C-alpha positions in Angstrom: 29.3 -38.9 -146.7 25.8 -39.1 -145.2 26.7 -42.3 -143.5 29.7 -40.6 -141.9 27.5 -37.8 -140.6 25.0 -40.3 -139.2 27.9 -42.1 -137.5 29.2 -38.9 -135.9 25.7 -38.0 -134.8 25.2 -41.3 -133.1 28.5 -40.9 -131.3 27.5 -37.5 -130.0 24.1 -38.7 -128.7 24.3 -41.2 -125.8 21.8 -44.1 -125.8 18.3 -43.4 -124.3 18.9 -46.0 -121.6 22.0 -44.1 -120.3 20.0 -40.9 -120.3 17.2 -42.5 -118.2 19.8 -43.9 -115.8 21.4 -40.5 -115.5 18.0 -38.8 -114.8 17.1 -41.5 -112.2 20.5 -41.0 -110.5 20.0 -37.2 -110.4 16.5 -37.6 -109.1 17.7 -40.0 -106.4 20.5 -37.6 -105.5 18.1 -34.8 -105.2 15.8 -36.8 -102.9 18.7 -37.7 -100.6 19.9 -34.1 -100.7 16.5 -32.9 -99.5 16.4 -35.5 -96.8 19.8 -34.4 -95.6 18.6 -30.8 -95.6 15.5 -31.8 -93.5 17.8 -33.6 -91.1 19.9 -30.5 -90.6 16.7 -28.4 -90.0 15.6 -30.9 -87.4 19.0 -31.0 -85.7 19.1 -27.2 -85.5 15.6 -27.0 -84.1 16.2 -29.7 -81.5 19.6 -28.3 -80.7 18.1 -24.9 -79.8 15.3 -26.5 -77.8 17.8 -28.7 -75.9 20.1 -25.7 -75.3 17.3 -23.6 -73.9 16.1 -26.6 -71.8 19.6 -26.9 -70.3 19.6 -23.2 -69.6 16.2 -23.4 -67.9 17.3 -26.4 -65.8 20.3 -24.4 -64.6 17.8 -21.8 -63.3 15.1 -24.2 -62.4 14.4 -22.6 -59.0 13.6 -19.3 -60.7 11.5 -21.2 -63.3 9.4 -22.9 -60.7 9.0 -19.9 -58.4 8.5 -17.1 -61.0 6.7 -19.0 -63.7 5.3 -22.4 -62.8 4.0 -21.7 -59.3 3.1 -18.1 -59.9 -0.6 -18.7 -60.8 -1.1 -20.5 -57.5 0.0 -17.5 -55.5 -2.6 -15.0 -54.3 -0.5 -12.0 -55.5 -0.5 -13.2 -59.1 -1.3 -10.4 -61.5 -4.5 -12.1 -62.8 -6.0 -12.3 -59.3 -5.2 -8.6 -58.6 -6.7 -7.5 -61.9 -9.9 -9.5 -61.4 -10.4 -7.9 -58.0 -9.7 -4.4 -59.3 -12.1 -5.0 -62.3 -14.8 -6.3 -60.0 -14.6 -3.2 -57.8 -14.5 -0.9 -60.8 -17.7 -2.5 -62.2 -19.4 -2.2 -58.8 -19.8 -6.0 -58.6 -18.1 -6.2 -55.2 -16.4 -9.6 -54.9 -18.4 -11.3 -57.7 -15.5 -11.8 -60.1 -12.7 -11.3 -57.7 -11.2 -14.8 -57.4 -8.1 -15.8 -55.4 -6.7 -19.3 -54.8 -6.6 -20.8 -51.4 -3.3 -21.4 -49.8 -2.1 -25.0 -50.6 1.1 -26.9 -50.7 2.5 -29.1 -53.5 4.2 -32.3 -52.6 6.6 -34.7 -54.4 5.4 -38.2 -53.5 7.4 -40.1 -56.1 11.0 -41.2 -55.8 13.1 -38.5 -57.5 9.9 -36.7 -58.6 11.3 -33.2 -58.0 14.4 -34.0 -60.1 12.4 -35.6 -62.9 9.8 -32.9 -63.1 12.6 -30.3 -63.1 14.0 -31.9 -66.2 10.6 -32.2 -67.9 9.5 -28.7 -67.2 12.9 -27.2 -68.2 12.9 -28.9 -71.6 9.2 -28.2 -72.2 9.9 -24.6 -71.5 12.8 -24.7 -73.9 10.5 -26.3 -76.6 7.9 -23.6 -76.1 10.4 -20.7 -76.3 12.0 -22.3 -79.4 8.6 -22.8 -81.1 9.0 -19.8 -83.5 12.5 -20.9 -84.5 11.2 -24.4 -85.1 8.5 -23.0 -87.4 11.1 -20.9 -89.1 13.3 -24.0 -89.8 10.3 -25.9 -91.1 9.4 -22.9 -93.3 13.0 -22.8 -94.6 12.8 -26.4 -95.7 9.4 -26.0 -97.4 10.7 -22.8 -99.0 13.5 -24.7 -100.7 10.8 -26.8 -102.5 8.6 -23.9 -103.8 8.8 -20.7 -105.8 9.9 -17.3 -104.5 6.3 -16.0 -104.5 5.1 -18.8 -102.3 8.1 -18.4 -99.9 6.7 -14.9 -99.0 3.4 -16.5 -97.9 5.3 -19.1 -95.9 7.2 -16.4 -94.0 4.0 -14.5 -93.3 2.4 -17.8 -92.1 5.3 -18.4 -89.7 5.0 -15.0 -88.2 1.2 -15.3 -87.7 1.4 -18.8 -86.3 4.1 -17.8 -83.8 2.1 -14.8 -82.7 -1.2 -16.7 -82.3 0.6 -19.5 -80.4 2.1 -17.0 -78.0 -1.3 -15.3 -77.5 -2.9 -18.7 -76.9 -0.4 -19.8 -74.3 -0.6 -16.4 -72.6 -4.4 -16.7 -72.6 -4.2 -20.1 -70.9 -1.5 -19.0 -68.5 -3.0 -15.7 -67.3 -6.7 -16.5 -67.5 -7.5 -20.2 -67.7 -4.9 -21.4 -65.2 -5.8 -18.9 -62.4 -9.5 -19.4 -62.8 -9.2 -23.2 -62.8 -6.7 -23.3 -59.9 -8.9 -21.0 -57.8 -12.0 -23.1 -58.3 -10.5 -26.6 -58.3 -8.3 -26.0 -55.2 -11.2 -24.2 -53.5 -13.5 -27.2 -54.0 -13.2 -29.3 -50.9 -14.6 -32.6 -49.5 -15.2 -32.9 -45.8 -12.2 -34.4 -44.0 -10.0 -34.1 -47.1 -7.2 -31.5 -47.5 -6.3 -30.5 -51.1 -2.6 -31.2 -51.4 -1.8 -31.9 -55.1 1.3 -33.7 -56.1 4.0 -31.8 -58.1 3.4 -33.9 -61.2 -0.4 -33.4 -61.0 0.0 -29.6 -60.8 2.4 -29.4 -63.7 0.3 -31.7 -65.8 -2.7 -29.3 -65.3 -0.5 -26.3 -66.1 0.4 -27.9 -69.4 -3.3 -28.7 -70.1 -4.2 -25.0 -69.4 -1.6 -23.5 -71.7 -0.3 -25.7 -74.5 -3.7 -26.7 -76.0 -4.7 -23.1 -76.1 -1.7 -22.2 -78.2 -2.8 -24.9 -80.7 -6.5 -23.8 -80.5 -5.5 -20.3 -81.4 -4.1 -21.6 -84.7 -7.8 -21.8 -85.9 -7.6 -18.8 -88.2 -4.5 -20.2 -90.0 -6.2 -23.6 -90.4 -9.4 -22.0 -91.7 -7.4 -19.9 -94.2 -5.7 -22.9 -95.8 -9.0 -24.9 -95.8 -10.6 -21.9 -97.6 -7.7 -21.8 -100.1 -8.6 -25.4 -101.0 -12.2 -24.3 -101.6 -13.6 -26.4 -98.8 -14.8 -23.6 -96.5 -16.5 -20.3 -97.2 -17.4 -17.1 -95.3 -21.1 -17.7 -95.9 -21.0 -21.1 -94.3 -19.3 -19.8 -91.2 -21.8 -16.9 -90.9 -24.6 -19.4 -91.3 -23.4 -21.5 -88.4 -22.4 -18.6 -86.2 -25.2 -19.3 -83.7 -24.0 -22.9 -83.4 -20.5 -21.7 -82.9 -21.5 -19.4 -80.1 -23.3 -22.2 -78.3 -20.2 -24.4 -78.7 -17.9 -21.6 -77.4 -20.1 -21.0 -74.4 -20.2 -24.7 -73.7 -16.4 -25.0 -74.0 -16.0 -21.9 -71.7 -18.3 -23.5 -69.2 -16.2 -26.7 -69.2 -13.0 -24.8 -68.9 -14.2 -22.6 -66.1 -16.5 -24.7 -63.8 -17.5 -21.7 -61.7 -21.0 -20.7 -60.5 -20.9 -17.2 -61.9 -21.5 -16.3 -65.6 -19.1 -13.4 -65.7 -16.0 -15.7 -65.5 -17.5 -17.9 -68.3 -18.0 -14.8 -70.4 -14.4 -13.6 -69.8 -13.2 -16.9 -71.2 -15.8 -17.1 -74.0 -15.2 -13.6 -75.4 -11.6 -14.1 -76.7 -12.7 -17.4 -78.2 -15.6 -15.7 -80.0 -13.2 -13.0 -81.3 -11.0 -15.8 -82.6 -14.0 -17.2 -84.5 -14.8 -13.8 -86.0 -11.2 -13.4 -87.0 -11.4 -16.8 -88.7 -14.4 -15.5 -90.7 -12.4 -12.6 -92.0 -9.4 -14.8 -92.8 -11.7 -17.3 -94.6 -13.1 -14.5 -96.8 -9.7 -13.5 -97.9 -8.6 -17.1 -98.5 -11.8 -17.8 -100.5 -11.3 -14.8 -102.7 -7.8 -16.0 -103.5 -9.1 -19.5 -104.3 -11.8 -18.1 -106.6 -9.2 -15.8 -108.3 -6.9 -18.8 -108.9 -9.8 -20.9 -110.3 -10.7 -18.0 -112.6 -7.2 -17.8 -114.0 -7.1 -21.6 -114.5 -10.4 -21.5 -116.3 -9.2 -18.7 -118.6 -5.9 -20.4 -119.4 -7.6 -23.7 -120.2 -10.6 -22.2 -122.0 -11.0 -23.7 -125.5 -9.9 -21.4 -128.4 
């Protein structure tokens, strides 16, 4: 009777080798399923960016006139505000800067067409950036718990906001200041006539890196969550950071007056102070998690 029960039991339980093969097959299926999900997220992100790029290309004349070439025109809002602020402060024309009149030329074969395509799709990528972050967050959210998904959503919103602020900072402040000074700097016997590709490359340099630099608080937060950065260390090196910010502002704005340099340095300094506040919060969360881990693993 006991032998019959053992025989029935053995029939019900599959061999361990089959169980391992089944687990490996399920794990392999799960990996390929996640890869397929990631592929769909990438396709949707690139699809939106490409669709917006095509739309911008259809209206490329407006894009170049109202957006790309706007900082090179004397009636650009940044120039008007700088002159109004200079008069309001009683500084005369000290911080009133305007660009000289200059023309852009297309010197390469098909340069206007090629640059229209590049600018249109780059604009589509910039506009689609929040959606791309959202798709990335959706994929990461499928791999983590519900509690962690909330922090991912908050991170996406903050990153999108900081990226937009950084691009706007570069477009409305860095680009006008740099264009005004660089195009106003002349060499005897030489007329400043930049090529279309050169002008667009500089516009990208003025805007896109600033959107990435403004991600500093988010980066500092995650570094603090790992326990690698503290509020005290950032406060200790604040003077060094100020010197670095002023140096960076001096490189970005190669003008002879200090007021323009301060206009650029002040937002960067605020970004540093915001990073200190964010690091303090991230550090507290790291210490709280460390305390919970120590309590759970304390010897009884």
